[in-house]
Backbone atoms as SQL, in Angstrom:
CREATE TABLE atoms (id INTEGER PRIMARY KEY, chain TEXT, resi INTEGER, resn TEXT, atom TEXT, x REAL, y REAL, z REAL);
INSERT INTO atoms VALUES
  (1, 'A', 1, 'MET', 'N', -14.509, 15.645, -0.049),
  (2, 'A', 1, 'MET', 'CA', -13.737, 14.681, -0.834),
  (3, 'A', 1, 'MET', 'C', -13.115, 13.621, 0.076),
  (4, 'A', 2, 'GLU', 'N', -12.456, 14.073, 1.147),
  (5, 'A', 2, 'GLU', 'CA', -11.821, 13.142, 2.082),
  (6, 'A', 2, 'GLU', 'C', -12.858, 12.254, 2.744),
  (7, 'A', 3, 'ARG', 'N', -14.000, 12.815, 3.079),
  (8, 'A', 3, 'ARG', 'CA', -15.078, 12.058, 3.729),
  (9, 'A', 3, 'ARG', 'C', -15.608, 10.981, 2.796),
  (10, 'A', 4, 'THR', 'N', -15.768, 11.298, 1.523),
  (11, 'A', 4, 'THR', 'CA', -16.251, 10.321, 0.540),
  (12, 'A', 4, 'THR', 'C', -15.256, 9.181, 0.399),
  (13, 'A', 5, 'MET', 'N', -13.968, 9.511, 0.336),
  (14, 'A', 5, 'MET', 'CA', -12.943, 8.480, 0.212),
  (15, 'A', 5, 'MET', 'C', -12.993, 7.561, 1.413),
  (16, 'A', 6, 'SER', 'N', -13.135, 8.134, 2.600),
  (17, 'A', 6, 'SER', 'CA', -13.176, 7.337, 3.818),
  (18, 'A', 6, 'SER', 'C', -14.400, 6.422, 3.835),
  (19, 'A', 7, 'LEU', 'N', -15.542, 6.929, 3.414),
  (20, 'A', 7, 'LEU', 'CA', -16.758, 6.112, 3.367),
  (21, 'A', 7, 'LEU', 'C', -16.627, 4.967, 2.369),
  (22, 'A', 8, 'LEU', 'N', -16.045, 5.254, 1.196),
  (23, 'A', 8, 'LEU', 'CA', -15.857, 4.206, 0.194),
  (24, 'A', 8, 'LEU', 'C', -14.876, 3.145, 0.688),
  (25, 'A', 9, 'LEU', 'N', -13.810, 3.581, 1.333),
  (26, 'A', 9, 'LEU', 'CA', -12.831, 2.635, 1.857),
  (27, 'A', 9, 'LEU', 'C', -13.450, 1.791, 2.970),
  (28, 'A', 10, 'ASP', 'N', -14.222, 2.410, 3.841),
  (29, 'A', 10, 'ASP', 'CA', -14.900, 1.653, 4.901),
  (30, 'A', 10, 'ASP', 'C', -15.904, 0.668, 4.321),
  (31, 'A', 11, 'ALA', 'N', -16.638, 1.077, 3.294),
  (32, 'A', 11, 'ALA', 'CA', -17.605, 0.172, 2.649),
  (33, 'A', 11, 'ALA', 'C', -16.895, -1.011, 2.010),
  (34, 'A', 12, 'ALA', 'N', -15.753, -0.761, 1.390),
  (35, 'A', 12, 'ALA', 'CA', -14.977, -1.846, 0.778),
  (36, 'A', 12, 'ALA', 'C', -14.456, -2.799, 1.852),
  (37, 'A', 13, 'ARG', 'N', -14.001, -2.261, 2.970),
  (38, 'A', 13, 'ARG', 'CA', -13.522, -3.105, 4.069),
  (39, 'A', 13, 'ARG', 'C', -14.636, -3.994, 4.611),
  (40, 'A', 14, 'VAL', 'N', -15.805, -3.397, 4.831),
  (41, 'A', 14, 'VAL', 'CA', -16.946, -4.158, 5.352),
  (42, 'A', 14, 'VAL', 'C', -17.357, -5.240, 4.359),
  (43, 'A', 15, 'ALA', 'N', -17.389, -4.898, 3.074),
  (44, 'A', 15, 'ALA', 'CA', -17.774, -5.871, 2.054),
  (45, 'A', 15, 'ALA', 'C', -16.777, -7.029, 2.001),
  (46, 'A', 16, 'ALA', 'N', -15.495, -6.731, 2.049),
  (47, 'A', 16, 'ALA', 'CA', -14.486, -7.798, 2.011),
  (48, 'A', 16, 'ALA', 'C', -14.605, -8.690, 3.241),
  (49, 'A', 17, 'LEU', 'N', -14.825, -8.100, 4.398),
  (50, 'A', 17, 'LEU', 'CA', -14.986, -8.885, 5.621),
  (51, 'A', 17, 'LEU', 'C', -16.263, -9.735, 5.561),
  (52, 'A', 18, 'ALA', 'N', -17.344, -9.153, 5.062),
  (53, 'A', 18, 'ALA', 'CA', -18.592, -9.911, 4.903),
  (54, 'A', 18, 'ALA', 'C', -18.400, -11.062, 3.926),
  (55, 'A', 19, 'ASN', 'N', -17.673, -10.816, 2.848),
  (56, 'A', 19, 'ASN', 'CA', -17.409, -11.870, 1.866),
  (57, 'A', 19, 'ASN', 'C', -16.642, -13.024, 2.502),
  (58, 'A', 20, 'ILE', 'N', -15.671, -12.706, 3.324),
  (59, 'A', 20, 'ILE', 'CA', -14.896, -13.754, 3.992),
  (60, 'A', 20, 'ILE', 'C', -15.812, -14.559, 4.909),
  (61, 'A', 21, 'GLY', 'N', -16.640, -13.890, 5.670),
  (62, 'A', 21, 'GLY', 'CA', -17.572, -14.595, 6.551),
  (63, 'A', 21, 'GLY', 'C', -18.536, -15.485, 5.784),
  (64, 'A', 22, 'LEU', 'N', -19.101, -14.966, 4.712),
  (65, 'A', 22, 'LEU', 'CA', -20.013, -15.760, 3.890),
  (66, 'A', 22, 'LEU', 'C', -19.306, -16.963, 3.273),
  (67, 'A', 23, 'LEU', 'N', -18.102, -16.751, 2.794),
  (68, 'A', 23, 'LEU', 'CA', -17.354, -17.846, 2.173),
  (69, 'A', 23, 'LEU', 'C', -16.964, -18.923, 3.172),
  (70, 'A', 24, 'VAL', 'N', -16.622, -18.530, 4.378),
  (71, 'A', 24, 'VAL', 'CA', -16.304, -19.521, 5.404),
  (72, 'A', 24, 'VAL', 'C', -17.553, -20.341, 5.725),
  (73, 'A', 25, 'GLY', 'N', -18.688, -19.672, 5.877),
  (74, 'A', 25, 'GLY', 'CA', -19.938, -20.384, 6.140),
  (75, 'A', 25, 'GLY', 'C', -20.333, -21.314, 5.009),
  (76, 'A', 26, 'LEU', 'N', -20.246, -20.826, 3.797),
  (77, 'A', 26, 'LEU', 'CA', -20.572, -21.661, 2.634),
  (78, 'A', 26, 'LEU', 'C', -19.609, -22.835, 2.514),
  (79, 'A', 27, 'SER', 'N', -18.339, -22.593, 2.750),
  (80, 'A', 27, 'SER', 'CA', -17.351, -23.676, 2.668),
  (81, 'A', 27, 'SER', 'C', -17.640, -24.765, 3.685),
  (82, 'A', 28, 'TYR', 'N', -18.053, -24.371, 4.866),
  (83, 'A', 28, 'TYR', 'CA', -18.399, -25.339, 5.908),
  (84, 'A', 28, 'TYR', 'C', -19.560, -26.230, 5.438),
  (85, 'A', 29, 'ILE', 'N', -20.573, -25.608, 4.886),
  (86, 'A', 29, 'ILE', 'CA', -21.730, -26.374, 4.393),
  (87, 'A', 29, 'ILE', 'C', -21.324, -27.260, 3.221),
  (88, 'A', 30, 'TRP', 'N', -20.581, -26.704, 2.282),
  (89, 'A', 30, 'TRP', 'CA', -20.182, -27.471, 1.097),
  (90, 'A', 30, 'TRP', 'C', -19.231, -28.604, 1.458),
  (91, 'A', 31, 'MET', 'N', -18.382, -28.405, 2.447),
  (92, 'A', 31, 'MET', 'CA', -17.468, -29.472, 2.866),
  (93, 'A', 31, 'MET', 'C', -18.268, -30.646, 3.420),
  (94, 'A', 32, 'GLY', 'N', -19.268, -30.348, 4.240),
  (95, 'A', 32, 'GLY', 'CA', -20.122, -31.416, 4.757),
  (96, 'A', 32, 'GLY', 'C', -20.852, -32.149, 3.646),
  (97, 'A', 33, 'ALA', 'N', -21.362, -31.412, 2.681),
  (98, 'A', 33, 'ALA', 'CA', -22.055, -32.024, 1.552),
  (99, 'A', 33, 'ALA', 'C', -21.097, -32.861, 0.708),
  (100, 'A', 34, 'TYR', 'N', -19.877, -32.369, 0.532),
  (101, 'A', 34, 'TYR', 'CA', -18.907, -33.130, -0.254),
  (102, 'A', 34, 'TYR', 'C', -18.520, -34.429, 0.461),
  (103, 'A', 35, 'ARG', 'N', -18.363, -34.365, 1.769),
  (104, 'A', 35, 'ARG', 'CA', -18.024, -35.582, 2.527),
  (105, 'A', 35, 'ARG', 'C', -19.135, -36.629, 2.434),
  (106, 'A', 36, 'ARG', 'N', -20.380, -36.166, 2.422),
  (107, 'A', 36, 'ARG', 'CA', -21.506, -37.104, 2.336),
  (108, 'A', 36, 'ARG', 'C', -21.703, -37.670, 0.939),
  (109, 'A', 37, 'HIS', 'N', -21.590, -36.824, -0.082),
  (110, 'A', 37, 'HIS', 'CA', -22.004, -37.223, -1.433),
  (111, 'A', 37, 'HIS', 'C', -20.859, -37.381, -2.434),
  (112, 'A', 38, 'ARG', 'N', -19.724, -36.783, -2.175),
  (113, 'A', 38, 'ARG', 'CA', -18.578, -36.818, -3.096),
  (114, 'A', 38, 'ARG', 'C', -18.938, -36.327, -4.506),
  (115, 'A', 39, 'ALA', 'N', -19.809, -35.333, -4.568),
  (116, 'A', 39, 'ALA', 'CA', -20.241, -34.802, -5.869),
  (117, 'A', 39, 'ALA', 'C', -19.181, -33.833, -6.410),
  (118, 'A', 40, 'ASN', 'N', -18.897, -33.962, -7.693),
  (119, 'A', 40, 'ASN', 'CA', -17.883, -33.112, -8.318),
  (120, 'A', 40, 'ASN', 'C', -18.265, -31.637, -8.293),
  (121, 'A', 41, 'HIS', 'N', -19.557, -31.335, -8.462),
  (122, 'A', 41, 'HIS', 'CA', -19.939, -29.921, -8.467),
  (123, 'A', 41, 'HIS', 'C', -19.739, -29.297, -7.080),
  (124, 'A', 42, 'THR', 'N', -19.897, -30.082, -6.012),
  (125, 'A', 42, 'THR', 'CA', -19.645, -29.563, -4.668),
  (126, 'A', 42, 'THR', 'C', -18.152, -29.305, -4.471),
  (127, 'A', 43, 'LEU', 'N', -17.326, -30.189, -4.995),
  (128, 'A', 43, 'LEU', 'CA', -15.880, -29.958, -4.955),
  (129, 'A', 43, 'LEU', 'C', -15.533, -28.684, -5.725),
  (130, 'A', 44, 'GLY', 'N', -16.192, -28.474, -6.848),
  (131, 'A', 44, 'GLY', 'CA', -15.980, -27.249, -7.618),
  (132, 'A', 44, 'GLY', 'C', -16.349, -26.006, -6.828),
  (133, 'A', 45, 'LEU', 'N', -17.442, -26.075, -6.070),
  (134, 'A', 45, 'LEU', 'CA', -17.831, -24.946, -5.232),
  (135, 'A', 45, 'LEU', 'C', -16.783, -24.680, -4.146),
  (136, 'A', 46, 'LEU', 'N', -16.202, -25.737, -3.596),
  (137, 'A', 46, 'LEU', 'CA', -15.154, -25.564, -2.585),
  (138, 'A', 46, 'LEU', 'C', -13.905, -24.908, -3.176),
  (139, 'A', 47, 'VAL', 'N', -13.531, -25.303, -4.372),
  (140, 'A', 47, 'VAL', 'CA', -12.375, -24.686, -5.038),
  (141, 'A', 47, 'VAL', 'C', -12.670, -23.217, -5.325),
  (142, 'A', 48, 'PHE', 'N', -13.881, -22.941, -5.818),
  (143, 'A', 48, 'PHE', 'CA', -14.337, -21.581, -6.083),
  (144, 'A', 48, 'PHE', 'C', -14.241, -20.746, -4.803),
  (145, 'A', 49, 'ALA', 'N', -14.737, -21.287, -3.696),
  (146, 'A', 49, 'ALA', 'CA', -14.703, -20.575, -2.417),
  (147, 'A', 49, 'ALA', 'C', -13.269, -20.319, -1.959),
  (148, 'A', 50, 'ALA', 'N', -12.383, -21.290, -2.166),
  (149, 'A', 50, 'ALA', 'CA', -10.989, -21.115, -1.753),
  (150, 'A', 50, 'ALA', 'C', -10.334, -19.957, -2.495),
  (151, 'A', 51, 'PHE', 'N', -10.556, -19.877, -3.800),
  (152, 'A', 51, 'PHE', 'CA', -9.978, -18.766, -4.568),
  (153, 'A', 51, 'PHE', 'C', -10.562, -17.428, -4.139),
  (154, 'A', 52, 'LEU', 'N', -11.881, -17.389, -3.891),
  (155, 'A', 52, 'LEU', 'CA', -12.493, -16.140, -3.454),
  (156, 'A', 52, 'LEU', 'C', -12.045, -15.752, -2.052),
  (157, 'A', 53, 'LEU', 'N', -11.776, -16.734, -1.191),
  (158, 'A', 53, 'LEU', 'CA', -11.233, -16.424, 0.134),
  (159, 'A', 53, 'LEU', 'C', -9.858, -15.766, 0.017),
  (160, 'A', 54, 'VAL', 'N', -9.017, -16.301, -0.850),
  (161, 'A', 54, 'VAL', 'CA', -7.698, -15.698, -1.063),
  (162, 'A', 54, 'VAL', 'C', -7.851, -14.278, -1.606),
  (163, 'A', 55, 'GLN', 'N', -8.736, -14.110, -2.575),
  (164, 'A', 55, 'GLN', 'CA', -8.954, -12.784, -3.168),
  (165, 'A', 55, 'GLN', 'C', -9.429, -11.786, -2.109),
  (166, 'A', 56, 'ASN', 'N', -10.409, -12.150, -1.327),
  (167, 'A', 56, 'ASN', 'CA', -10.940, -11.234, -0.324),
  (168, 'A', 56, 'ASN', 'C', -9.968, -11.009, 0.823),
  (169, 'A', 57, 'GLY', 'N', -9.167, -12.014, 1.157),
  (170, 'A', 57, 'GLY', 'CA', -8.115, -11.817, 2.144),
  (171, 'A', 57, 'GLY', 'C', -7.098, -10.788, 1.661),
  (172, 'A', 58, 'LEU', 'N', -6.748, -10.868, 0.392),
  (173, 'A', 58, 'LEU', 'CA', -5.830, -9.888, -0.193),
  (174, 'A', 58, 'LEU', 'C', -6.454, -8.495, -0.185),
  (175, 'A', 59, 'TRP', 'N', -7.730, -8.403, -0.592),
  (176, 'A', 59, 'TRP', 'CA', -8.402, -7.098, -0.571),
  (177, 'A', 59, 'TRP', 'C', -8.406, -6.520, 0.834),
  (178, 'A', 60, 'LEU', 'N', -8.750, -7.352, 1.815),
  (179, 'A', 60, 'LEU', 'CA', -8.816, -6.860, 3.184),
  (180, 'A', 60, 'LEU', 'C', -7.440, -6.393, 3.656),
  (181, 'A', 61, 'TYR', 'N', -6.401, -7.146, 3.316),
  (182, 'A', 61, 'TYR', 'CA', -5.038, -6.717, 3.652),
  (183, 'A', 61, 'TYR', 'C', -4.739, -5.356, 3.027),
  (184, 'A', 62, 'LEU', 'N', -5.056, -5.207, 1.753),
  (185, 'A', 62, 'LEU', 'CA', -4.781, -3.938, 1.076),
  (186, 'A', 62, 'LEU', 'C', -5.588, -2.794, 1.675),
  (187, 'A', 63, 'TYR', 'N', -6.853, -3.038, 1.977),
  (188, 'A', 63, 'TYR', 'CA', -7.720, -1.992, 2.520),
  (189, 'A', 63, 'TYR', 'C', -7.360, -1.578, 3.941),
  (190, 'A', 64, 'VAL', 'N', -6.736, -2.469, 4.709),
  (191, 'A', 64, 'VAL', 'CA', -6.505, -2.193, 6.124),
  (192, 'A', 64, 'VAL', 'C', -5.034, -1.914, 6.437),
  (193, 'A', 65, 'PHE', 'N', -4.119, -2.691, 5.858),
  (194, 'A', 65, 'PHE', 'CA', -2.727, -2.650, 6.299),
  (195, 'A', 65, 'PHE', 'C', -1.731, -2.066, 5.303),
  (196, 'A', 66, 'HIS', 'N', -2.050, -2.007, 4.036),
  (197, 'A', 66, 'HIS', 'CA', -1.085, -1.595, 3.014),
  (198, 'A', 66, 'HIS', 'C', -1.177, -0.084, 2.778),
  (199, 'A', 67, 'GLY', 'N', -0.243, 0.629, 3.383),
  (200, 'A', 67, 'GLY', 'CA', -0.263, 2.088, 3.329),
  (201, 'A', 67, 'GLY', 'C', -0.253, 2.669, 1.930),
  (202, 'A', 68, 'GLN', 'N', 0.553, 2.101, 1.034),
  (203, 'A', 68, 'GLN', 'CA', 0.617, 2.617, -0.337),
  (204, 'A', 68, 'GLN', 'C', -0.712, 2.470, -1.050),
  (205, 'A', 69, 'PHE', 'N', -1.363, 1.327, -0.869),
  (206, 'A', 69, 'PHE', 'CA', -2.656, 1.122, -1.517),
  (207, 'A', 69, 'PHE', 'C', -3.690, 2.096, -0.955),
  (208, 'A', 70, 'ILE', 'N', -3.692, 2.268, 0.358),
  (209, 'A', 70, 'ILE', 'CA', -4.651, 3.192, 0.969),
  (210, 'A', 70, 'ILE', 'C', -4.398, 4.608, 0.466),
  (211, 'A', 71, 'HIS', 'N', -3.127, 4.989, 0.336),
  (212, 'A', 71, 'HIS', 'CA', -2.796, 6.304, -0.212),
  (213, 'A', 71, 'HIS', 'C', -3.270, 6.421, -1.657),
  (214, 'A', 72, 'TRP', 'N', -3.013, 5.399, -2.465),
  (215, 'A', 72, 'TRP', 'CA', -3.474, 5.408, -3.850),
  (216, 'A', 72, 'TRP', 'C', -4.988, 5.529, -3.898),
  (217, 'A', 73, 'PHE', 'N', -5.671, 4.779, -3.030),
  (218, 'A', 73, 'PHE', 'CA', -7.122, 4.816, -2.992),
  (219, 'A', 73, 'PHE', 'C', -7.608, 6.239, -2.705),
  (220, 'A', 74, 'GLY', 'N', -6.936, 6.913, -1.767),
  (221, 'A', 74, 'GLY', 'CA', -7.325, 8.273, -1.405),
  (222, 'A', 74, 'GLY', 'C', -6.996, 9.306, -2.459),
  (223, 'A', 75, 'GLU', 'N', -5.927, 9.088, -3.199),
  (224, 'A', 75, 'GLU', 'CA', -5.486, 10.061, -4.187),
  (225, 'A', 75, 'GLU', 'C', -6.030, 9.785, -5.586),
  (226, 'A', 76, 'GLY', 'N', -6.517, 8.581, -5.806),
  (227, 'A', 76, 'GLY', 'CA', -6.969, 8.196, -7.141),
  (228, 'A', 76, 'GLY', 'C', -8.260, 8.871, -7.547),
  (229, 'A', 77, 'ASP', 'N', -8.567, 8.717, -8.800),
  (230, 'A', 77, 'ASP', 'CA', -9.795, 9.256, -9.360),
  (231, 'A', 77, 'ASP', 'C', -10.997, 8.576, -8.702),
  (232, 'A', 78, 'ALA', 'N', -12.068, 9.317, -8.530),
  (233, 'A', 78, 'ALA', 'CA', -13.274, 8.790, -7.885),
  (234, 'A', 78, 'ALA', 'C', -13.836, 7.578, -8.630),
  (235, 'A', 79, 'VAL', 'N', -13.677, 7.540, -9.939),
  (236, 'A', 79, 'VAL', 'CA', -14.174, 6.411, -10.725),
  (237, 'A', 79, 'VAL', 'C', -13.483, 5.122, -10.281),
  (238, 'A', 80, 'TYR', 'N', -12.189, 5.179, -10.031),
  (239, 'A', 80, 'TYR', 'CA', -11.450, 4.000, -9.589),
  (240, 'A', 80, 'TYR', 'C', -11.882, 3.582, -8.181),
  (241, 'A', 81, 'ARG', 'N', -12.042, 4.571, -7.302),
  (242, 'A', 81, 'ARG', 'CA', -12.460, 4.255, -5.934),
  (243, 'A', 81, 'ARG', 'C', -13.818, 3.576, -5.914),
  (244, 'A', 82, 'VAL', 'N', -14.758, 4.140, -6.641),
  (245, 'A', 82, 'VAL', 'CA', -16.100, 3.551, -6.687),
  (246, 'A', 82, 'VAL', 'C', -16.044, 2.176, -7.342),
  (247, 'A', 83, 'GLY', 'N', -15.258, 2.033, -8.380),
  (248, 'A', 83, 'GLY', 'CA', -15.149, 0.753, -9.076),
  (249, 'A', 83, 'GLY', 'C', -14.564, -0.339, -8.204),
  (250, 'A', 84, 'VAL', 'N', -13.499, -0.024, -7.492),
  (251, 'A', 84, 'VAL', 'CA', -12.863, -1.012, -6.621),
  (252, 'A', 84, 'VAL', 'C', -13.817, -1.404, -5.498),
  (253, 'A', 85, 'MET', 'N', -14.485, -0.425, -4.908),
  (254, 'A', 85, 'MET', 'CA', -15.437, -0.709, -3.837),
  (255, 'A', 85, 'MET', 'C', -16.631, -1.495, -4.374),
  (256, 'A', 86, 'ALA', 'N', -17.092, -1.155, -5.560),
  (257, 'A', 86, 'ALA', 'CA', -18.252, -1.831, -6.148),
  (258, 'A', 86, 'ALA', 'C', -17.960, -3.303, -6.428),
  (259, 'A', 87, 'LEU', 'N', -16.733, -3.629, -6.798),
  (260, 'A', 87, 'LEU', 'CA', -16.398, -5.032, -7.033),
  (261, 'A', 87, 'LEU', 'C', -16.626, -5.876, -5.785),
  (262, 'A', 88, 'CYS', 'N', -16.168, -5.379, -4.645),
  (263, 'A', 88, 'CYS', 'CA', -16.381, -6.113, -3.390),
  (264, 'A', 88, 'CYS', 'C', -17.856, -6.129, -3.018),
  (265, 'A', 89, 'GLY', 'N', -18.526, -5.014, -3.204),
  (266, 'A', 89, 'GLY', 'CA', -19.938, -4.936, -2.875),
  (267, 'A', 89, 'GLY', 'C', -20.802, -5.846, -3.735),
  (268, 'A', 90, 'LEU', 'N', -20.523, -5.877, -5.017),
  (269, 'A', 90, 'LEU', 'CA', -21.276, -6.767, -5.908),
  (270, 'A', 90, 'LEU', 'C', -21.021, -8.226, -5.559),
  (271, 'A', 91, 'GLN', 'N', -19.804, -8.533, -5.199),
  (272, 'A', 91, 'GLN', 'CA', -19.483, -9.901, -4.797),
  (273, 'A', 91, 'GLN', 'C', -20.246, -10.277, -3.529),
  (274, 'A', 92, 'THR', 'N', -20.418, -9.323, -2.625),
  (275, 'A', 92, 'THR', 'CA', -21.197, -9.586, -1.412),
  (276, 'A', 92, 'THR', 'C', -22.627, -9.959, -1.767),
  (277, 'A', 93, 'PHE', 'N', -23.261, -9.199, -2.652),
  (278, 'A', 93, 'PHE', 'CA', -24.629, -9.507, -3.067),
  (279, 'A', 93, 'PHE', 'C', -24.714, -10.872, -3.743),
  (280, 'A', 94, 'ALA', 'N', -23.729, -11.198, -4.569),
  (281, 'A', 94, 'ALA', 'CA', -23.714, -12.502, -5.231),
  (282, 'A', 94, 'ALA', 'C', -23.574, -13.632, -4.210),
  (283, 'A', 95, 'LEU', 'N', -22.721, -13.439, -3.216),
  (284, 'A', 95, 'LEU', 'CA', -22.533, -14.473, -2.194),
  (285, 'A', 95, 'LEU', 'C', -23.758, -14.603, -1.290),
  (286, 'A', 96, 'VAL', 'N', -24.444, -13.500, -1.022),
  (287, 'A', 96, 'VAL', 'CA', -25.682, -13.574, -0.242),
  (288, 'A', 96, 'VAL', 'C', -26.720, -14.389, -1.006),
  (289, 'A', 97, 'ALA', 'N', -26.840, -14.162, -2.311),
  (290, 'A', 97, 'ALA', 'CA', -27.773, -14.947, -3.128),
  (291, 'A', 97, 'ALA', 'C', -27.393, -16.422, -3.125),
  (292, 'A', 98, 'LEU', 'N', -26.122, -16.708, -3.261),
  (293, 'A', 98, 'LEU', 'CA', -25.644, -18.090, -3.240),
  (294, 'A', 98, 'LEU', 'C', -25.892, -18.740, -1.877),
  (295, 'A', 99, 'ALA', 'N', -25.689, -17.971, -0.816),
  (296, 'A', 99, 'ALA', 'CA', -25.933, -18.488, 0.533),
  (297, 'A', 99, 'ALA', 'C', -27.421, -18.775, 0.740),
  (298, 'A', 100, 'ALA', 'N', -28.277, -17.887, 0.243),
  (299, 'A', 100, 'ALA', 'CA', -29.729, -18.099, 0.391),
  (300, 'A', 100, 'ALA', 'C', -30.158, -19.377, -0.328),
  (301, 'A', 101, 'ILE', 'N', -29.608, -19.612, -1.481),
  (302, 'A', 101, 'ILE', 'CA', -29.938, -20.824, -2.240),
  (303, 'A', 101, 'ILE', 'C', -29.368, -22.058, -1.536),
  (304, 'A', 102, 'THR', 'N', -28.147, -21.951, -1.036),
  (305, 'A', 102, 'THR', 'CA', -27.492, -23.088, -0.380),
  (306, 'A', 102, 'THR', 'C', -28.198, -23.469, 0.915),
  (307, 'A', 103, 'TRP', 'N', -28.631, -22.492, 1.689),
  (308, 'A', 103, 'TRP', 'CA', -29.203, -22.761, 3.002),
  (309, 'A', 103, 'TRP', 'C', -30.683, -23.139, 2.957),
  (310, 'A', 104, 'ARG', 'N', -31.262, -23.242, 1.790),
  (311, 'A', 104, 'ARG', 'CA', -32.684, -23.656, 1.688),
  (312, 'A', 104, 'ARG', 'C', -32.822, -25.120, 1.965);
């Protein structure tokens, strides 16, 4: 049980960190595109990235530094642990798809 909790927490940490890295990379590309073209949809992508950066920064803080959250994560029902970890993991897959499309 403890080993599973630790693996899920580590997976969530890695996913949140990967999301931050992907978002920083995408933001860099989108910022350059916005400076060149001033397209509203590119500005929208930058706003989207900013909110997701804040969200993933908060997740990473909770997963790494917030003792109460880590305790709750360890003591909570497995459904909640898997669900919380899956949210970050699914977001990683979505950002990888978005990055693949953006970098073409």
